[in-house]
C-alpha positions, 0 to 999 in steps of 0.5 A: 720905667725900667724893664724887668730882667727876663733871664736869670743872672747865672746858671748853677750846675746840677743840684744833685750828683754822686753815690748810689744805692738805697738806704738800709732803713728805707730812707733816700740817701743811698750808700756813700762809699767812703771809709768812716763817717759819723751818722747825723740823720736818724738811725744810721749804719756806719762802716769802718772798712770802706764798704760804705755808709748808710744814712737814715731818716731824711726828707726825700732828697738825695745829696749824692745821686748820680755819677760818682761816689761822695767823699768825706769833706770834713775840714774843707771848710771850718765849722764853728759852733755856739755862734749867737743868732744876733748875726740874723738881721731884725725883720721888723719894718718901721712903717711910721716913716711913711705916715706922711705919704699922701698927706697935704696934697691932691686926692686923685681918684680914678674910675673903672676905665684905664687912665693916666693919673698924675699928682703934683708937688705935694704929698698926693693920694692917687687911687686908681680903682679899676682899669689898667692905669698909670699912676705918677706921683711926681714930687712929695711923699705920695701914696699910690694905690693900684687897685684892680687890674694891671697898673703901672706906679711911679712914685717919683721924688719923695718918700712914697708908699706904693701899693700895687693892689690886685692884678699884675703890677709894675711899681717903681719908687725912683728917688726917696726912701720908698715902701713898695708893696706888690699885692696878690698878682705877679708883680715887678717891684723896683726900689730906686735911689735910696734905702727902700723896702719892697714886699712881694706878697702873694704869687711869684714876684720880681723885686729889684732893690737897685741902688742903696741899702734895701730890704726885700721880702719875697712873700708867698710863692717862688720869687726873684729878689735882686738887691742891686748895689748897696748892702742889702737884706733879702728874705725869700720867705715862702716858696722856692726863691732865687736871691741875688745880692749884687754889689755890696755886703749882703745878707741872704735868707732863703726861708722855707722852700728850696732856694738858690742864693747868690751873694755877689763879689763882696763879703756876704752872709747866708742864713739857713734855719732848720726846716728851711729846705734844700738850698743851693749857694753860689758864693762867687769869688772876691769876698769872705762869705759866711754861712750861718746855720740856725737850730743845729750844731757841728755834730748835726752836720755831715760834710760831703764832696759831691763832684765839684760841690760841697754838700752839708747834710743836716737833720732837715735839709741839704745845703749845697755850695755849687762849684766850691771845688772849682775855686769859683764859688767860695764860702770861707766859714760856716757857723752854727747856732748850737 
């Protein structure tokens, strides 16, 4: 069993920097000291003589609070409208591929005590029940059920289905195409060597796809998702999540909440939709990265330079590309659904 990472993989610069003042209509975006700018946030007051720009309704976030005035960033990253949502991957999971998990092998049942429970070479079902248990599937397509308390689940070889149950569990699929599900506790889930599917469920979970093309779903609360090697799909879902794509061509979808997204060094896709919250992107160098925005068009966006960051103000949130003007964290293109 691998130990989970205990420290973040990178540190982002301060999320909000630049501009001062309070908006004319009571919103929180303040006064932008630039020449002219098209307002996109409700009722706006635009000035053409360099005196500043007031932005209207907002969700309470200030993209330019602090050190120095923001600047108009129109044209710094090309923005193309009318791009289909087909770029967003299908979220459906075919659970039928694990229908044989636990079929044809042993039935191993634990108790309320803490035990080591081990299967054999066929498709075993291991149900821990209570106690802090260690479950090992070995070979075959196994079904491992953690039950209550804090359990350690090891699928071994084969296409296994692991369910942590309640408690704080550590689940690892290892070899095979595995389905790894956390449960209500704060779990650590590992995929293994093939194309695995990981579900964090409730609480703040850590999900590690490791190698191959994995699909990670954070669930409720603020989760940490790390795709590892391969072309991964990461869905933060609810909560303030942190997503790392790792190596490969990854797709990162923060979902609702204020998320941090870091694709890695290859060609990655970042997905944001209306009402997804305020997201921060670390694109990294070396790839041609794309940001796709659902539910908005180019006219709904206000591009700004806030210190070293590129900021997009939308009608329902702020998207920040951290360190863009330092040349280290790049997004090469922005596309919108409308």
